[in-house]
C-alpha positions as CSV (number, residue, x, y, z in Angstrom):
1,M,-3.1,-4.6,-32.1
2,T,-1.9,-7.5,-34.2
3,S,-4.1,-10.1,-35.9
4,V,-1.4,-12.8,-35.6
5,R,-2.6,-15.8,-33.7
6,K,0.3,-18.2,-34.1
7,T,3.8,-17.1,-32.9
8,L,7.0,-19.1,-32.8
9,I,9.6,-18.1,-30.3
10,A,12.6,-19.9,-31.8
11,N,15.7,-21.2,-30.0
12,A,15.0,-19.3,-26.7
13,L,16.3,-20.1,-23.2
14,L,13.2,-21.3,-21.5
15,V,12.8,-21.3,-17.7
16,R,10.4,-24.0,-16.6
17,S,9.3,-25.3,-13.2
18,S,10.3,-28.8,-12.2
19,G,8.9,-29.6,-8.8
20,K,10.6,-27.3,-6.3
21,V,13.3,-26.1,-8.6
22,Y,13.5,-24.3,-12.0
23,R,15.4,-25.7,-15.0
24,W,16.4,-23.9,-18.1
25,A,17.2,-25.1,-21.6
26,R,17.0,-24.0,-25.2
27,G,13.8,-24.7,-27.0
28,D,11.2,-23.7,-29.5
29,L,7.9,-22.5,-28.1
30,L,4.8,-22.2,-30.3
31,I,1.9,-20.0,-29.3
32,D,-1.5,-20.8,-30.8
33,G,-4.2,-18.4,-29.9
34,D,-4.0,-17.7,-26.2
35,R,-2.2,-20.9,-25.3
36,I,1.2,-22.5,-25.5
37,A,0.7,-25.1,-28.1
38,A,4.1,-26.9,-28.1
39,I,7.6,-26.8,-26.6
40,E,10.2,-28.7,-28.5
41,A,14.0,-28.9,-29.1
42,P,15.6,-26.0,-30.9
43,G,15.0,-26.0,-34.6
44,T,12.3,-28.7,-34.3
45,I,9.1,-26.6,-34.9
46,P,8.9,-25.7,-38.6
47,P,8.7,-21.9,-39.2
48,D,5.7,-22.4,-41.5
49,R,3.6,-23.5,-38.5
50,A,3.6,-19.9,-37.3
51,D,2.3,-16.6,-38.6
52,A,5.1,-14.7,-36.9
53,I,8.6,-15.7,-35.6
54,V,10.5,-14.2,-32.7
55,D,14.2,-14.9,-32.8
56,G,14.8,-16.2,-29.3
57,A,18.6,-16.7,-29.6
58,R,19.3,-13.8,-27.2
59,R,16.1,-14.1,-25.1
60,L,15.5,-15.6,-21.7
61,V,11.8,-16.6,-21.5
62,M,10.1,-16.8,-18.1
63,P,6.5,-17.2,-16.9
64,G,4.7,-13.9,-16.4
65,L,4.5,-12.8,-12.8
66,I,1.1,-12.5,-11.0
67,N,0.8,-9.4,-8.9
68,G,-1.6,-10.9,-6.4
69,H,-2.5,-7.6,-4.7
70,M,-2.3,-4.0,-5.7
71,H,-4.4,-0.8,-5.4
72,S,-4.7,1.4,-8.5
73,W,-6.8,4.0,-6.7
74,D,-4.0,6.0,-5.0
75,H,-1.9,6.6,-8.1
76,Y,-2.4,10.4,-8.1
77,L,-0.7,10.4,-4.7
78,K,2.6,9.0,-5.9
79,G,5.5,10.8,-4.2
80,C,3.2,12.7,-1.8
81,L,3.5,10.6,1.3
82,E,6.5,9.3,3.3
83,N,7.1,7.7,6.7
84,L,3.5,7.1,7.6
85,T,2.3,3.8,9.1
86,T,-0.5,2.0,7.4
87,E,-3.3,3.2,9.7
88,V,-2.2,6.8,9.9
89,A,-1.8,6.9,6.1
90,M,-5.5,6.0,5.7
91,S,-6.4,9.6,6.6
92,L,-4.9,10.6,3.3
93,I,-5.7,7.7,1.0
94,R,-9.3,7.3,2.4
95,P,-9.8,11.1,3.1
96,R,-12.9,12.7,4.5
97,K,-12.8,15.1,1.6
98,A,-12.8,12.9,-1.5
99,V,-11.1,13.8,-4.7
100,A,-13.7,13.6,-7.5
101,L,-12.4,12.1,-10.7
102,T,-13.8,12.0,-14.2
103,P,-14.1,8.6,-15.8
104,R,-11.1,9.5,-18.0
105,Q,-9.0,10.4,-15.0
106,M,-9.9,7.0,-13.6
107,Y,-8.9,5.4,-16.8
108,L,-5.5,7.2,-16.9
109,R,-4.5,6.3,-13.3
110,T,-5.3,2.6,-14.1
111,V,-3.4,2.7,-17.3
112,V,-0.2,3.8,-15.6
113,G,-0.2,0.9,-13.3
114,A,-0.9,-1.5,-16.1
115,L,1.9,-0.2,-18.3
116,E,4.4,-0.4,-15.4
117,S,3.3,-3.9,-14.5
118,L,4.0,-5.1,-18.0
119,R,7.4,-3.4,-18.0
120,T,8.4,-5.0,-14.8
121,G,7.5,-8.6,-15.4
122,A,3.8,-8.9,-14.3
123,T,1.3,-10.2,-16.9
124,T,-1.5,-10.4,-14.3
125,I,-2.7,-7.7,-11.9
126,V,-5.1,-8.3,-9.1
127,D,-6.5,-4.8,-8.5
128,D,-8.2,-4.1,-5.2
129,L,-9.9,-1.0,-6.5
130,S,-11.5,1.2,-3.9
131,L,-14.5,3.2,-5.0
132,G,-14.2,5.4,-2.0
133,Q,-17.3,7.6,-1.6
134,L,-18.3,7.0,-5.3
135,F,-20.4,4.4,-7.0
136,S,-20.3,5.1,-10.7
137,R,-20.5,2.4,-13.4
138,E,-18.8,4.9,-15.8
139,H,-15.8,5.0,-13.5
140,I,-15.7,1.2,-13.1
141,D,-16.1,0.6,-16.8
142,A,-13.2,3.1,-17.4
143,A,-10.9,1.0,-15.1
144,F,-11.8,-2.2,-16.9
145,Q,-11.3,-0.6,-20.2
146,A,-7.7,0.5,-19.2
147,Y,-6.8,-3.1,-18.7
148,E,-8.5,-4.2,-21.9
149,D,-6.7,-1.6,-23.9
150,T,-3.2,-2.3,-22.5
151,G,-3.4,-6.0,-23.0
152,T,-3.0,-6.7,-19.3
153,R,-4.6,-9.7,-17.5
154,A,-6.5,-8.2,-14.6
155,F,-8.8,-9.4,-11.9
156,V,-10.6,-6.4,-10.2
157,G,-12.2,-6.3,-6.8
158,F,-13.6,-3.2,-5.1
159,S,-12.1,-3.1,-1.6
160,M,-15.6,-3.5,-0.2
161,I,-16.6,-2.1,3.2
162,D,-20.0,-1.8,4.8
163,R,-19.1,0.2,7.9
164,A,-17.7,3.7,8.3
165,V,-13.9,3.7,7.9
166,V,-13.5,5.4,11.3
167,D,-15.2,2.5,13.0
168,S,-12.6,0.1,11.8
169,Y,-10.1,1.4,14.4
170,P,-10.1,0.7,18.2
171,F,-10.5,3.4,20.8
172,G,-12.4,5.7,18.4
173,E,-14.8,7.0,21.0
174,A,-12.0,8.0,23.2
175,E,-9.5,9.4,20.7
176,F,-11.7,11.1,18.1
177,P,-13.4,14.4,18.9
178,P,-17.2,13.8,18.9
179,A,-17.9,16.2,16.0
180,L,-15.2,14.6,13.8
181,L,-16.4,11.1,14.7
182,S,-19.9,12.0,13.7
183,E,-18.8,13.6,10.5
184,L,-16.7,10.6,9.5
185,R,-19.5,8.2,10.2
186,G,-21.7,10.2,8.0
187,L,-19.5,10.1,4.9
188,K,-21.2,8.7,1.8
189,R,-20.1,5.2,0.7
190,P,-21.5,2.5,-1.5
191,T,-24.0,0.2,0.2
192,A,-23.4,-3.5,0.7
193,D,-26.1,-4.4,-1.8
194,Q,-24.5,-2.1,-4.4
195,L,-21.1,-3.7,-4.0
196,L,-22.3,-7.3,-4.0
197,G,-24.7,-6.5,-6.9
198,L,-21.8,-5.0,-8.9
199,V,-19.8,-8.2,-8.6
200,R,-22.8,-10.4,-9.5
201,D,-23.6,-8.2,-12.5
202,L,-20.0,-8.2,-13.8
203,A,-19.7,-12.0,-13.4
204,A,-23.0,-12.5,-15.2
205,K,-21.7,-10.4,-18.1
206,G,-18.7,-12.7,-18.6
207,K,-16.2,-11.0,-16.4
208,H,-15.1,-14.2,-14.7
209,P,-11.4,-15.1,-14.1
210,K,-11.9,-18.6,-15.6
211,S,-13.2,-17.2,-18.9
212,A,-12.1,-13.6,-19.3
213,R,-8.7,-11.8,-19.4
214,V,-10.2,-8.8,-17.5
215,A,-12.5,-10.1,-14.8
216,T,-13.9,-9.5,-11.3
217,L,-13.6,-11.2,-7.9
218,V,-14.9,-10.8,-4.3
219,S,-12.9,-8.5,-2.1
220,P,-14.2,-7.4,1.3
221,S,-11.5,-5.0,2.4
222,A,-10.7,-6.4,5.8
223,P,-12.7,-8.2,8.6
224,H,-12.6,-5.2,10.9
225,R,-13.9,-2.9,8.1
226,C,-16.9,-5.1,7.5
227,T,-19.8,-6.4,9.5
228,D,-20.0,-10.1,10.1
229,G,-23.1,-10.2,8.0
230,F,-21.3,-8.6,5.0
231,L,-18.4,-11.0,5.3
232,V,-20.8,-14.0,5.3
233,A,-22.7,-12.6,2.3
234,S,-19.4,-12.1,0.5
235,R,-18.4,-15.6,1.1
236,K,-21.8,-16.9,0.0
237,L,-21.6,-14.9,-3.2
238,A,-18.1,-16.2,-4.0
239,D,-19.2,-19.8,-3.4
240,E,-22.2,-19.3,-5.6
241,L,-20.3,-17.8,-8.5
242,D,-17.1,-19.8,-8.0
243,L,-15.1,-16.6,-7.7
244,P,-11.8,-16.1,-5.8
245,V,-11.8,-14.0,-2.6
246,M,-9.3,-11.7,-1.0
247,T,-9.2,-9.7,2.2
248,H,-6.6,-7.8,4.2
249,C,-5.7,-9.6,7.4
250,Q,-3.3,-8.9,10.3
251,E,-1.2,-6.6,8.2
252,T,0.0,-4.6,11.2
253,R,0.5,-4.9,14.9
254,M,-2.3,-2.5,15.5
255,Q,-4.7,-4.9,13.7
256,L,-3.9,-7.5,16.5
257,I,-5.1,-4.9,19.0
258,T,-8.1,-4.2,16.9
259,A,-9.0,-7.8,16.7
260,E,-8.8,-8.3,20.4
261,E,-10.9,-5.2,21.0
262,F,-13.6,-6.1,18.4
263,Y,-13.7,-9.9,18.7
264,G,-11.6,-11.2,21.6
265,R,-9.6,-13.3,19.1
266,S,-7.4,-12.8,16.1
267,L,-8.8,-11.8,12.7
268,V,-7.7,-15.2,11.3
269,A,-9.6,-17.0,14.1
270,H,-12.6,-14.7,13.5
271,L,-12.7,-15.4,9.8
272,D,-12.4,-19.1,10.5
273,H,-15.3,-18.8,13.0
274,L,-17.5,-17.3,10.2
275,G,-16.6,-20.0,7.7
276,F,-14.8,-17.5,5.5
277,L,-11.5,-19.3,5.1
278,K,-11.4,-21.8,2.1
279,E,-9.4,-22.5,-1.0
280,N,-9.1,-19.7,-3.5
281,T,-9.2,-17.3,-0.6
282,S,-6.3,-14.9,-0.1
283,L,-5.3,-13.3,3.2
284,I,-3.4,-10.1,2.1
285,H,-0.2,-9.3,4.1
286,A,-0.8,-11.7,7.1
287,T,2.3,-10.2,8.6
288,W,1.6,-10.6,12.3
289,L,0.7,-14.2,12.8
290,S,0.7,-16.7,15.7
291,K,1.4,-20.4,15.4
292,R,-2.3,-21.0,15.9
293,D,-3.2,-18.6,13.1
294,I,-0.8,-20.4,10.8
295,E,-2.4,-23.8,11.8
296,I,-5.8,-22.4,11.0
297,I,-4.8,-21.0,7.6
298,A,-3.0,-24.3,6.6
299,K,-6.0,-26.4,7.6
300,S,-8.4,-24.1,5.6
301,G,-6.5,-24.2,2.3
302,A,-6.4,-20.4,2.1
303,S,-3.4,-18.6,0.6
304,V,-1.3,-15.7,2.0
305,Q,-0.4,-12.7,-0.1
306,Y,3.2,-11.8,0.8
307,N,3.6,-8.0,0.2
308,P,7.2,-7.4,1.4
309,W,7.9,-4.0,-0.2
310,S,4.7,-2.6,1.2
311,N,5.3,-4.2,4.6
312,A,8.8,-2.6,4.7
313,I,8.0,0.8,3.4
314,M,5.0,1.2,5.7
315,G,6.9,-0.2,8.7
316,S,4.4,-3.1,9.1
317,G,7.0,-5.7,9.7
318,V,8.4,-8.9,8.2
319,A,6.0,-11.7,7.5
320,P,6.9,-15.2,8.8
321,L,7.5,-16.6,5.3
322,R,9.4,-19.7,6.3
323,A,6.8,-20.7,8.8
324,L,4.1,-20.3,6.2
325,L,6.0,-22.4,3.6
326,D,6.9,-25.0,6.2
327,A,3.2,-25.3,7.1
328,G,2.3,-26.0,3.5
329,I,0.5,-22.8,3.0
330,N,0.4,-21.4,-0.6
331,V,2.1,-18.1,-0.7
332,S,1.6,-15.5,-3.5
333,M,3.2,-12.1,-4.0
334,G,1.8,-8.6,-4.3
335,S,3.1,-5.0,-4.7
336,D,0.2,-3.2,-2.9
337,G,-0.7,0.4,-3.7
338,C,0.5,2.3,-6.8
339,G,1.0,5.7,-5.3
340,L,1.7,5.2,-1.6
341,L,4.4,2.7,-2.5
342,Y,5.8,4.5,-5.5
343,G,4.7,2.1,-8.1
344,V,3.9,-1.6,-8.9
345,N,7.3,-3.0,-9.9
346,M,6.9,-6.7,-9.2
347,L,10.5,-7.4,-9.8
348,N,11.2,-5.0,-7.0
349,T,8.6,-6.9,-4.9
350,L,10.4,-10.2,-5.5
351,G,13.8,-8.8,-4.7
352,T,12.6,-7.3,-1.5
353,G,10.7,-10.5,-0.6
354,A,13.9,-12.5,-1.0
355,V,16.2,-10.3,1.1
356,I,14.1,-9.0,4.0
357,P,13.9,-12.3,5.7
358,K,17.6,-12.6,5.6
359,I,18.0,-9.5,7.9
360,A,15.1,-10.6,10.1
361,S,16.7,-13.8,11.2
362,P,20.3,-15.0,11.6
363,D,19.4,-18.6,10.6
364,S,20.5,-18.8,7.0
365,D,19.1,-22.4,6.7
366,N,15.7,-20.8,6.8
367,W,16.2,-18.0,4.4
368,P,14.0,-18.2,1.3
369,T,15.7,-19.0,-2.0
370,A,15.2,-17.0,-5.2
371,E,13.2,-20.0,-6.5
372,D,10.9,-19.9,-3.5
373,I,10.2,-16.3,-4.3
374,Y,9.8,-16.6,-8.0
375,R,7.5,-19.6,-7.6
376,A,5.3,-17.6,-5.2
377,G,5.3,-14.8,-7.8
378,C,3.8,-16.9,-10.5
379,E,2.6,-20.4,-9.5
380,G,1.6,-19.2,-6.0
381,G,-0.5,-16.5,-7.6
382,A,-2.2,-18.9,-10.0
383,Q,-3.1,-21.3,-7.1
384,A,-4.4,-18.5,-4.9
385,F,-6.9,-17.5,-7.5
386,G,-8.0,-21.0,-8.6
387,L,-6.1,-20.9,-11.9
388,A,-3.2,-23.3,-11.3
389,D,-4.2,-25.3,-14.3
390,R,-3.6,-22.4,-16.7
391,L,-1.3,-19.7,-15.3
392,G,2.1,-19.5,-13.8
393,K,4.1,-22.0,-15.8
394,I,5.6,-22.5,-19.2
395,E,3.9,-25.7,-20.3
396,P,1.8,-26.8,-23.3
397,G,-1.8,-26.0,-22.7
398,F,-1.1,-23.1,-20.3
399,K,-1.9,-19.5,-21.2
400,A,0.8,-17.8,-23.2
401,D,1.7,-15.2,-20.5
402,L,5.4,-14.9,-21.1
403,V,8.1,-12.3,-20.3
404,C,11.3,-12.3,-22.5
405,Y,14.5,-10.8,-21.1
406,D,17.5,-9.7,-23.1
407,L,20.4,-12.1,-22.5
408,D,22.7,-9.2,-23.4
409,A,21.6,-7.2,-20.4
410,T,24.2,-6.5,-17.7
411,T,22.1,-8.2,-15.0
412,L,22.2,-11.4,-17.0
413,T,25.9,-11.2,-18.0
414,P,27.5,-13.6,-17.3
415,L,24.6,-16.0,-16.9
416,N,24.9,-18.6,-14.2
417,H,21.5,-18.9,-12.6
418,P,18.6,-17.1,-14.4
419,V,16.1,-17.2,-11.5
420,R,18.6,-15.8,-9.0
421,Q,19.8,-13.1,-11.3
422,I,16.2,-12.0,-12.2
423,V,15.1,-12.0,-8.5
424,Y,18.1,-10.3,-7.0
425,G,19.4,-8.2,-9.9
426,E,16.7,-7.3,-12.5
427,R,14.1,-4.6,-12.1
428,G,12.8,-4.4,-15.6
429,A,15.4,-2.8,-17.8
430,A,16.1,-6.2,-19.6
431,I,12.5,-6.8,-20.6
432,R,12.1,-6.8,-24.3
433,D,8.9,-8.7,-25.1
434,V,5.8,-9.6,-23.2
435,F,3.0,-11.9,-24.3
436,V,-0.4,-12.0,-22.5
437,D,-3.1,-14.4,-23.7
438,G,-0.8,-15.1,-26.7
439,R,-0.8,-11.4,-27.8
440,H,2.6,-9.7,-28.3
441,V,1.6,-6.8,-26.1
442,V,5.2,-5.5,-25.6
443,R,7.6,-5.7,-28.5
444,D,11.2,-4.5,-28.2
445,G,10.3,-2.7,-25.0
446,R,7.2,-0.8,-26.3
447,N,3.5,-1.5,-25.7
448,T,1.9,-2.6,-29.0
449,M,-1.7,-2.0,-27.8
450,V,-1.6,1.7,-26.9
451,N,0.4,4.9,-27.4
452,E,2.4,4.9,-24.1
453,T,3.9,8.3,-24.5
454,A,0.6,10.0,-25.3
455,L,-1.1,8.3,-22.3
456,L,1.6,9.2,-19.8
457,R,1.6,12.8,-20.9
458,E,-2.2,12.9,-20.6
459,M,-1.9,11.4,-17.1
460,Q,0.6,14.2,-16.2
461,A,-1.9,16.8,-17.5
462,A,-4.7,15.2,-15.5
463,H,-2.6,15.3,-12.4
464,A,-1.9,19.0,-13.0
465,E,-5.7,19.6,-13.3
466,L,-6.3,17.8,-10.0
467,G,-3.4,19.5,-8.2
468,D,-5.3,22.0,-6.1
469,T,-8.0,19.4,-5.2
470,L,-5.3,16.9,-4.1
471,V,-3.6,19.5,-1.9
472,S,-6.9,20.6,-0.4
473,S,-7.9,17.0,0.4
474,Q,-4.5,16.4,2.1
475,E,-4.8,19.6,4.1
476,D,-8.3,18.8,5.1
477,A,-7.2,15.4,6.4
478,A,-5.1,16.9,9.3
479,P,-7.7,16.4,12.1
480,F,-8.3,12.8,10.9
481,H,-4.5,12.2,10.8
482,D,-4.0,13.6,14.3
483,A,-6.7,11.4,15.7
484,L,-5.4,8.3,14.0
485,M,-2.0,9.0,15.4
486,R,-3.4,9.0,18.9
487,V,-5.1,5.7,18.2
488,Y,-1.9,4.3,16.7
489,L,0.2,5.3,19.7
490,R,-2.4,4.0,22.2
491,A,-2.5,0.6,20.3
492,L,1.3,0.5,20.3
493,S,1.3,0.7,24.1
494,C,-1.0,-2.4,24.3
495,P,0.7,-5.7,24.7
496,I,0.3,-8.6,22.3
497,A,0.4,-12.3,23.0
498,S,3.8,-13.8,23.1
499,D,3.0,-16.6,20.6
500,H,3.2,-14.2,17.6
501,Y,6.2,-14.3,15.3
502,A,8.3,-11.3,15.7
503,A,7.5,-9.1,12.7
504,L,9.6,-6.2,13.7
505,M,13.4,-6.7,13.7
506,T,14.3,-4.9,17.0
507,G,15.7,-7.6,19.2
508,N,15.1,-10.5,16.9
509,N,18.7,-11.7,17.1
510,I,18.5,-12.2,20.9
511,A,19.2,-15.8,21.6
512,G,16.1,-17.8,22.3
513,Q,13.6,-15.2,21.1
514,T,11.1,-17.4,19.3
515,P,7.4,-17.8,19.5
516,N,6.0,-19.8,22.4
517,A,4.8,-23.3,21.6
């Protein structure tokens, strides 16, 4: 870790937001402490104002991306699962036979995601960390320490639920064998008071996003996984402590059926009914939306977390991005799970997010631009979590969270439009330097805070130690998996209202197939 607090990035190509477009020009950028102190013409800032100088002649400097939604907790399952829908996959990532971890194993799985994030353009991670059947401060402290050690900015929630996972699905009484249903309902889990108390305690100890690099937030997992009372209590806690809130919402078609069975209205409408939707509140995925849902979200000031890679790989569908943007809704970007989705590459998330809408609709006038997507990936994330005054832009006074790309990389040669070439072409190979909170946490492609090689090898050893337990947990999940498949197929046969945007592509190019007014 370096003690340098003033760094001059000299004569770099700086990409800065200007309204709805990005502009780029050569300039000197001075970092003082954790902030950008000055941006001036090349050669203007005297070198003696800095303790360290980075030659920016062959560097493209962009705002660090904000990964607005990821799960670090399934990292040991990377490569294990394929071609499972979101609901059916829950039998394996929220198994009835939990995989017990040591605090060090928790630390290591968190470290891997942090390292990959920095290597792929994200300086901020929002980790929806499920504690599963455990409630251990040692494990929680280990995850926080991983983010502290790697130099990552991280906001950590706890994927909070206060009802049995099995009771978050429709048709459970009919499709689950009674003995299995009883067993799953009896699985140990943290209590509502423990979860809310944990967030309160962390915030009281300085882990607040507005003052700490590694902080907490409020994250009830999803409306249908929580009682109404718990959702209201979560909202109240967030308001009291001025914390951001996030929750999964209408990620899949099955969740529309779930909402109708549970509430007789959409999850969006139900959250609105409870007074849950406000500014600094993020609806994760929001893939299956009606026009009325979009009107409710827009009126509330809440944000939508666009998770295109996850939505694609899990078969959830294509979110109505253009409708969200046209409604004035703030859109942020997220990678989702570490293991189930093969990593947390935010540049991959951006690229997927830019191209998927193009094959979902033939109307090229409504396709997102690379600038729409990059803005969602940085400024949108900052706004979603109440930090638009300090994150997501390269401006004096903003946090020095910066990513420096090599202008000699093939993806940037020749250079015509940096934002387009980063979004569509770059996946991390060109990243040379990363600054978070003003610290030079990646220099010449290597993390300066930790020994990456040693940690990755230790993670491999930890995975080997867990091998039999992981296999046993997956094998034990078979009855849960089979029951969830029956629920999924039954829900698939249920009709949904015709006013929802078509999230699955089959038939989307049929003339006149648009949501009803």
